[in-house]
C-alpha positions in Angstrom: -8.3 -14.9 19.6 -6.3 -17.1 17.2 -5.9 -15.3 13.8 -4.4 -16.7 10.6 -3.4 -14.0 8.0 -3.3 -15.2 4.4 -1.2 -13.0 2.2 0.7 -13.1 -1.1 3.2 -10.5 0.3 4.9 -10.2 3.6 8.2 -8.6 4.7 11.2 -10.8 4.1 13.8 -8.8 6.0 13.9 -5.7 8.2 13.0 -2.6 6.2 11.4 -4.6 3.3 8.5 -2.7 1.6 6.7 -5.9 0.6 3.5 -6.2 2.6 5.1 -4.2 5.5 1.7 -2.8 6.4 0.4 -6.4 7.0 3.2 -7.0 9.5 2.4 -3.6 11.2 -1.2 -4.7 11.6 -0.1 -8.2 12.9 2.2 -6.8 15.5 -0.4 -4.4 16.8 -3.0 -7.2 16.9 -0.5 -9.3 18.9 -0.2 -6.5 21.4 -4.0 -6.5 21.6 -4.0 -10.1 22.9 -4.4 -11.8 19.5 -2.3 -14.9 18.6 -1.4 -14.1 15.0 0.1 -16.4 12.5 0.8 -15.4 8.9 0.9 -17.7 5.8 3.0 -16.1 3.0 5.1 -17.2 0.0 8.7 -18.2 0.5 11.5 -16.1 -1.0 15.3 -16.5 -1.0 15.7 -13.0 0.5 13.9 -14.1 3.6 15.8 -13.4 6.9 14.8 -16.0 9.4 16.2 -13.8 12.2 13.9 -10.9 11.5 12.0 -9.6 14.5 8.3 -10.2 13.9 7.1 -8.9 17.3 5.4 -12.1 18.4 3.9 -12.9 15.0 4.4 -16.4 13.8 5.1 -17.0 10.1 4.8 -20.0 7.8 6.4 -19.4 4.4 5.3 -21.9 1.8 7.6 -23.0 -1.1 5.8 -23.5 -4.3 8.4 -24.3 -7.0 11.7 -26.2 -7.1 14.5 -25.3 -7.0 13.3 -22.3 -4.8 15.6 -20.0 -6.7 13.3 -20.3 -9.7 10.2 -19.1 -7.7 8.9 -16.0 -9.5 5.2 -15.6 -8.7 5.4 -13.4 -5.6 7.2 -10.2 -4.6 9.0 -7.9 -7.0 6.0 -5.6 -7.5 3.3 -8.3 -7.0 1.9 -11.2 -8.8 0.1 -9.2 -11.5 3.3 -7.2 -12.4 5.3 -10.4 -12.4 2.9 -12.0 -14.9 3.0 -9.0 -17.1 6.8 -9.0 -17.2 7.4 -12.8 -17.6 4.8 -15.1 -19.0 6.5 -18.0 -17.3 5.1 -16.8 -14.0 1.7 -18.0 -15.2 3.0 -21.5 -15.4 3.9 -21.4 -11.7 0.5 -20.2 -10.6 -1.1 -23.7 -10.3 1.8 -24.8 -8.0 1.6 -21.5 -6.1 -2.2 -22.0 -5.4 -1.9 -25.6 -4.4 1.0 -24.8 -2.0 -0.8 -21.8 -0.6 -4.0 -23.8 0.0 -2.1 -26.6 1.7 -0.3 -24.2 4.1 -3.5 -22.2 4.8 -5.4 -25.4 5.7 -2.7 -26.5 8.1 -2.8 -23.1 9.9 -6.6 -22.8 9.8 -7.2 -25.8 12.0 -5.3 -23.9 14.8 -7.3 -20.7 14.3 -10.6 -19.0 15.2 -10.7 -16.8 12.1 -8.9 -16.3 8.8 -8.0 -12.9 7.4 -7.0 -12.8 3.8 -5.3 -9.9 2.0 -5.8 -9.3 -1.8 -8.0 -11.2 -4.2 -5.9 -14.3 -4.6 -5.5 -14.8 -0.9 -9.2 -14.2 -0.5 -10.1 -16.9 -3.0 -7.8 -19.3 -1.1 -9.5 -18.2 2.1 -13.0 -19.0 0.6 -11.8 -22.5 -0.2 -10.3 -23.0 3.3 -13.5 -21.7 4.9 -15.5 -24.2 2.9 -13.2 -27.1 4.0 -12.8 -26.1 7.7 -15.8 -23.9 8.5 -13.5 -21.1 9.9 -15.0 -17.6 9.4 -13.2 -15.4 6.9 -12.4 -11.7 6.7 -11.0 -10.3 3.4 -9.2 -7.0 2.9 -9.2 -5.6 -0.6 -6.6 -3.1 -1.6 -6.1 -0.6 -4.4 -4.7 -3.2 -6.8 -7.9 -5.2 -6.3 -10.0 -2.3 -7.3 -8.3 -2.3 -10.7 -9.4 -5.8 -11.2 -13.0 -4.7 -11.0 -12.5 -3.0 -14.4 -12.0 -6.4 -16.0 -15.5 -7.9 -16.8 -14.2 -11.5 -16.8 -12.8 -11.1 -13.2 -16.1 -9.8 -11.8 -17.4 -13.3 -11.0 -14.4 -13.9 -8.8 -15.4 -10.9 -6.7 -18.9 -12.4 -6.5 -17.4 -15.6 -5.1 -15.1 -13.6 -2.8 -17.6 -11.3 -1.3 -20.3 -13.9 -0.9 -17.9 -16.3 0.7 -16.4 -13.8 3.2 -18.1 -13.0 6.5 -16.7 -9.4 6.3 -14.9 -7.3 3.8 -12.5 -4.5 4.7 -11.3 -1.8 2.3 -9.1 1.2 2.8 -11.3 4.0 1.5 -15.0 4.9 1.3 -14.5 5.4 -2.4 -13.7 1.7 -2.8 -16.7 0.8 -0.6 -19.0 2.9 -2.8 -17.6 1.2 -5.8 -18.4 -2.3 -4.4 -21.9 -1.3 -3.2 -22.6 0.3 -6.5 -21.9 -3.1 -8.1 -24.5 -4.7 -5.8 -22.3 -6.0 -3.0 -23.9 -5.7 0.5 -22.9 -2.5 2.3 -23.4 -4.1 5.7 -20.7 -6.5 5.1 -18.1 -3.9 4.2 -16.0 -1.9 6.7 -13.6 1.0 5.8 -10.3 0.9 7.8 -7.5 3.0 6.3 -3.9 2.0 6.9 -2.1 3.4 9.9 1.3 5.1 10.2 3.9 5.4 12.9 3.6 9.0 13.9 6.8 8.9 15.9 8.8 7.5 13.0 7.2 9.7 10.4 7.7 13.2 11.8 9.6 16.1 10.3 13.3 16.1 11.0 15.9 18.8 10.4 15.9 19.4 6.7 19.6 20.2 6.3 20.7 17.3 8.5 18.5 14.9 6.5 20.0 16.2 3.2 23.5 15.8 4.5 22.9 12.2 5.5 21.4 11.4 2.1 24.0 13.2 0.1 21.5 15.7 -1.3 22.3 19.4 -2.2 21.6 21.7 0.7 20.5 24.7 -1.4 18.0 23.1 -3.8 14.2 23.0 -3.9 13.6 19.2 -3.9 10.6 17.6 -5.4 10.1 14.0 -4.2 8.1 11.1 -5.5 8.3 7.5 -4.1 6.8 4.2 -5.1 7.2 1.4 -7.7 8.5 2.7 -11.0 5.5 1.3 -13.0 3.4 2.9 -15.8 0.3 3.2 -13.6 2.3 5.3 -11.1 2.5 8.0 -13.7 6.2 9.1 -13.1 6.4 9.6 -16.9 4.0 12.6 -16.6 6.0 14.1 -13.8 9.1 14.0 -15.9 7.3 15.5 -18.8 6.2 18.4 -16.5 9.7 19.0 -15.2 11.1 21.0 -18.2 8.4 23.7 -17.6 9.1 23.6 -13.8 12.8 23.8 -14.3 12.5 26.7 -16.9 10.7 28.7 -14.2 12.9 27.7 -11.3 16.6 27.1 -11.8 17.0 25.8 -8.3 14.6 22.8 -8.4 15.6 19.2 -8.7 13.5 16.0 -8.6 14.2 12.8 -6.7 12.5 9.4 -7.5 12.7 6.8 -4.7 11.8 3.3 -5.8 12.5 0.8 -8.5 10.6 -1.2 -11.1 10.1 -2.1 -14.7 9.9 1.6 -15.9 13.3 2.6 -14.5 15.1 2.3 -17.9 12.4 4.1 -19.7 12.4 7.0 -17.2 16.1 7.4 -17.4 15.9 7.5 -21.2 13.0 10.0 -21.0 15.0 12.2 -18.7 17.9 12.3 -21.1 15.6 13.1 -24.1 13.9 15.9 -22.2 17.3 17.3 -21.2 16.7 17.1 -17.5 19.0 14.2 -16.6 21.3 16.4 -14.5 18.5 17.6 -12.3 16.8 14.2 -12.0 17.9 11.7 -9.3 16.8 8.1 -9.4 17.6 7.0 -5.9 16.5 3.4 -6.3 14.7 1.2 -3.8 15.4 2.3 -0.2 14.8 0.7 3.2 11.4 1.7 4.5 13.1 2.9 7.7 15.0 5.5 5.7 11.8 7.1 4.2 11.3 9.7 7.0 14.8 11.1 6.0 13.8 11.4 2.3 10.5 13.0 3.2 12.1 15.4 5.7 14.7 16.3 3.1 12.1 17.3 0.5 10.1 20.4 -0.1 7.1 19.0 -2.1 5.8 15.5 -2.5 4.4 14.6 -5.9 2.2 11.5 -6.7 1.2 11.6 -10.4 -0.5 8.2 -10.4 -3.0 7.1 -13.1 -4.7 4.8 -10.6 -4.4 4.4 -6.8 -6.0 2.9 -3.8 -5.0 4.7 -0.6 -1.2 4.9 -0.8 0.3 5.1 2.7 3.2 7.2 1.4 0.8 10.2 1.2 -0.1 9.9 4.9 3.6 9.5 5.7 4.4 12.6 3.7 1.6 14.5 5.5 2.9 13.3 8.9 6.3 14.7 8.0 4.8 18.0 7.2 5.1 17.9 3.4 2.6 19.7 1.1 1.4 17.2 -1.6 0.6 17.5 -5.3 -1.3 14.4 -6.4 -3.7 13.0 -9.1 -7.3 13.1 -8.1 -7.8 9.3 -8.5 -8.8 6.5 -6.2 -8.7 7.3 -2.5 -6.4 10.3 -3.0 -9.2 13.0 -2.8 -9.9 11.6 0.7 -6.2 11.8 1.7 -5.3 15.2 0.2 -7.7 18.1 0.8 -7.4 20.2 -2.3 -6.4 23.8 -1.4 -6.0 22.9 2.3 -3.0 20.6 2.6 -2.2 20.0 -1.0 -3.3 20.3 -4.6 -5.1 17.7 -6.8 -4.7 17.6 -10.6 -6.3 15.4 -13.3 -4.3 12.2 -13.9 -2.0 12.5 -16.9 -2.5 16.2 -17.3 1.1 17.4 -17.7 0.4 21.2 -17.9 -1.8 21.1 -14.8 0.8 19.1 -12.9 3.5 21.6 -13.9 1.3 24.6 -12.8 0.5 23.0 -9.4 4.2 22.2 -8.6 5.2 25.7 -9.7 2.5 27.3 -7.6 4.0 25.7 -4.5 7.6 26.4 -5.4 6.9 30.1 -6.1 4.7 30.6 -3.0 6.7 29.5 0.1 4.0 30.8 2.5 1.3 28.7 0.8 3.6 25.7 0.9 4.2 26.3 4.6 0.5 26.6 5.3 -0.2 23.3 3.5 2.6 21.6 5.4 1.3 22.7 8.8 -2.2 21.7 7.9 -1.0 18.3 6.7 0.9 17.6 9.9 -2.0 18.9 12.1 -4.4 16.6 10.3 -2.1 13.6 10.7 -1.9 14.2 14.5 -5.6 14.9 14.9 -6.7 11.9 12.9 -4.7 9.5 15.0 -3.6 7.5 11.9 -1.8 5.0 14.2 -1.4 1.3 13.6 -2.8 0.7 17.1 -6.0 2.6 16.4 -6.5 0.8 13.1 -5.7 -2.6 14.6 -8.4 -2.0 17.3 -10.9 -1.3 14.6 -9.9 -4.4 12.8 -10.1 -6.5 16.0 -13.7 -5.1 16.4 -14.5 -6.5 12.9 -13.1 -9.9 14.0 -15.2 -9.8 17.2 -18.4 -9.0 15.3 -17.8 -11.9 12.9 -17.1 -14.3 15.7 -20.0 -13.1 17.8 -22.4 -13.6 14.8 -20.9 -17.0 14.2 -21.5 -18.1 17.8 -24.9 -16.5 18.2 -27.7 -19.0 18.6 -30.0 -19.2 15.5 -33.3 -17.4 15.9 -35.8 -19.7 17.5 -33.1 -21.9 19.0 -32.1 -19.6 21.9 -32.0 -21.1 25.3 -35.2 -20.7 27.3 
């Protein structure tokens, strides 16, 4: 089975967060006897020697000099365009280069698999030109686009042009079917995790390696520092948390456009000394950060199915999260974590304090989270097998003789 993956984000070096889940899928598909090629944007941080585990990669350049390329990576195309209007000027060049690279690869493939809306629209065009069947995976950021009425026609083109659509949560599927998209075309396949990599390690040793205090209660959040991730509300909840617990500190892992604002907010709230902005970290280091923490907090205003929550659960962390997007499917309220309304600072503070002040409850949630991760088999191999089955159904349907034309 020859597969071409079309994506606007793909790891550029070992440990890169950008599209790392796409590489995980691609590697597992390669182990399942698929010949996988990925088409992704070029970036100067690319390491040509990176081990791709048998996956081929074609990175397309879309602007010259390459050092001026600004459409991809760095939080994604939408965030790039919000931060710098010049990004929009590069998009026509980006799309033409993407389409050209995708066409070259499509002729060598049995099937195209596009990730995110822009890649999906390129895939629809390539399908029209080559006849290759198309699978499209939509992620949480794509669900946000459904809130923009003028973008809705693009989804009509995308879903009608695709042979199958994959999304990461039943909540997203329900949203699509509620808008009239055919349920039979949509499959739900959550992301996988590496259960060997993401397993609880010795807490004190993890803290020593990361230079964190050994005797503190550590709250951890991780992800892009962007307004929709809601870190502002966590910081606003911390004065109440810290007033009731002198031993607690909060660590933010990640980087983004909100970093300066969050640092300034921490100073205004008088919590700067108990707030650690650790910056962007290698993905391979995340099991250490999760093992070093006591509670994981995700105060997002909107989400899809963030993999960091499954990774936190696999490391045995109790979770406090906003009840948005696919999070209610990932965090069982009162069983392995607590859900709070998005943007509700008092509720967030109460939930965090309840876990700090009740170690037995925290331990029970932690054990339930780890048990669920192991029982659910959230592995990349299992999810890749489910994805390959989608491919097989699409190809079988494509090759099935039309009714009335079957051989006698």
